[in-house]
N, C-alpha and C positions, 0 to 999 in steps of 0.2 A: 071112609064112611064110618060114623060113630055108631056103635052097637046100641040097641034099644035099652039094654039093661042099665046103661049109664044115666039115662034120663031120670031114673028114680032118685039119684044122688045129686042132681043139679040143683043149685040154690037159685032162688029168684031174687030180684032186686028190691023187693019190699022189705021194710023193717019187720023183723019177726019178733016174737015174744022172747024176753030175756029174764032170767031170774034176778031179783033184786039183790044187791050186795049189802052185807051187814056193815055197821059203822066201824067196827074194829078192823075189818078187812080194808075198808076205805082209808083209814088212818095209816095202816101198814103200807099200802101202796103209795100214799103221799110221802111217807117217811123215806121209803126206798128211792123215790124220785129225787127228793131233796138231797139225800146222801150221795146219789150218783152225780148230782150237779156240783156239790161242794167238795167232792173227793180230790180233784187236782190241787185246789187251793190249800186244803188241809195238808196234803202231802208235801207241798213246797214249804209251808210254814214249819212243818215238823223237821224237814231236812235242814232248813236254816237254823232252827233252834239247836239241832244236834251239832251242826258245824261250829256254831259259836262256842258251845261247850267243849268241843274238841280243841279249838284254838286256845281257849282259856286253859284247858288242861296242859297243852304243850307249853304255854308260857309259864305256868306254875312249875312244870317239871324242869324247864331250863333254869329258872331262878333257883330252885332247890339244888340243881347241879352246881351252879356257880358258888352258892353258899357252902356246899359241901367241900368243893375243891379248896376254897379259901380257908375253911376250917382245918382241913388236912394239912395244907402248907404251913399255916400258922402254928399248928400243933407240932409239926415236924421240926420247924425252925426252933421252937422253944425247947424241945427235947434235945436238939443238937447243941444248943447253947449250954444247957444244963450239963449235958454229958461231955462238953468240950470235945466236939467232934474234930478229928484230925483227918485231913484229906489223905486218902490212900495214894501211894505213888502209882503212877501209871506205868505199867510194864509194857514196853514196846515189843511186839512179837515180830521177829524178822523171819520173813519167809525164805526158807532155804531154797535157793535156786538149784534145780536139778542140773547136773552136768549134762551138757549136750552130748549125745552119743556120737562117737567118731564114725564118719562115713568112709568106708573103704572104697577106693576107686574100682571101677569095673575091671574084670579080668582081661577084657579084650583091649584095654587102653594101657599102654606101657607107662610106667612111672618115669617122669622127667626129673632128673636130679639137678639142683641149682648149681651152676658153675661158679666157682669163686672168681671175683673180680681182682685182677692184678693191679696193685698200686703202682703209680708212676712217680718217681722222684722228681722233685723240682729241678734238681741239678741236671737231670737228663734231658730237659727240654732245650730246644735250640734257642740260641740268643737272638733277641729281637734286633733288627737293624738299627744302627745308631742314627740319631736324628741328624739331619744335615747341619753343617756349621752355618752360623749366620753370615750374611754377606759382609764384605769388607768395607762397604760404604758406611761412613760415620754419620749418624743421625744428629742433627743439630740439637744442642741442649737449650739454647736460648733463641728467642724470636729474633729474626733478622740475621742469624748466623748462617753463612753459606755452607752448603754441603760440598765436600771434596769430591769432585767428579774426575773421571779419567781425562787427562790432558788431550786436546785435539792434536792429531798428527799434522805434520807439515803439509801433506797432500790435502788434508781436509781444509786447512787454512788457505791454501792456494786456490782450491776450488771455490771456497766462499768469497775470496777476494775477486776472482774473475766474475762471479755472479754479481757482486756489488758494482763492478766496473760496467757490466752490460746494463745495469739498471741506473747508470749515471750517478752512483753514490761514490764520488771521487775521494772524499776524505776517508770514508770507511774502507774503501779499497786500498788506499795508500797505507793506512794503519795495519791492515792485514798483511800486505806485502812486506812491511818492515818486520813483522813478527816471524814471517817465513825466513827472511834473511838472517835474523838472529839465531834461528835454529841450527844453522850450519849444516843443513841437509842438502840432498841433491836438488830439491825444489828451489833452493835459494838462488840458483843461477837464473831460472825463468822469472823469479820474483824481482831480481835486480833489474833485468831488462824492462819488465812491465812497469816498475816504479819510475825508472828513468823516462819512459814514454809519458807517464802522467805528469811529471814535473815539467817536461818540455811543452806538452800540448795543452794542459789544463791549468797548471799552476804558474806558468810564465817564469820558470826558473831554469834557463838553459845552462847556467853554471853548475847547478846541482845535478841536472840531467847528464851533463857531459862527464861528471865525476863517476856516475853510476855506469855509464856506457864503457868508459875506460876500465873500470873495475871488472866488468863482465868479460871484456876482451882479454884482460890480463889473466883472469882465472882459466878461461877456456878459449884460447885463440881460434881453435877450429871447432867450436861448439855448434850446435844446431841453430843457435840464434846469433851467430857471429856476424852474418851479413846484415841483419836487422840492427845490431849494435853499432856496426860501422856506419850505416846510413844515418842513424840517430846522432852519432857523434859528429858527423859532418854537418848536420843541420845546426847543432849546438854551436859549432865553431863559426859558422856563417852568421848566426844570430849574435855572437859575441864579437864579430869582426876579426876573427882570427883566421889565418890561412891554414891550409892543409899541412899536417905534420910531414916533414921530410923523412924519407926512408933512411935508416942508419947505414 
């Protein structure tokens, strides 16, 4: 609740009387209002003006610096030419490397001494095994030259002849039997009886077969093939129209 003594200070809403302003005061108020309105624009213009001058000053200073450097260099070169400058020798300074301090091994670790390596003489080394001698088979030096091969034994030839006879290769078997007979080996007895059988049965030559049978009987009368040789000889005589031989 408002106290009553405040009512004496309360203003009404009606226009009250006011003292008139003098013309000088009115002009001062107007000038202040205009100055307050134009103050930001003037400040910006002043700052721009100062910046331009500052930039111009920096440019002029840089130009003067370049001119000064050029003048100093040119003057120095001229003085150097007049005085006949001589380049001073460059003295290289070598940094002396400090010797690294030797580090002693700890006391708890024993020092290991290097053991000398014993040299081994070449003559003390064992001789390498000699290379095996080349084979005795002669290598042909020309194309078409036959290589010397070990000759086939009489038993090999007899086995090959019997194989050719089983395969009905009569000519080849007969040639092999003749080679065995010429070898004069033990196998020549069997080869003689076999060749006589070929001549009688396949070549139609009872005369040649009889000669071979008689040869086998003469060499070994009691041989393992004597009965076969006697039977073959009898067939040859009948084919030739001869009688049986009389006993002596």
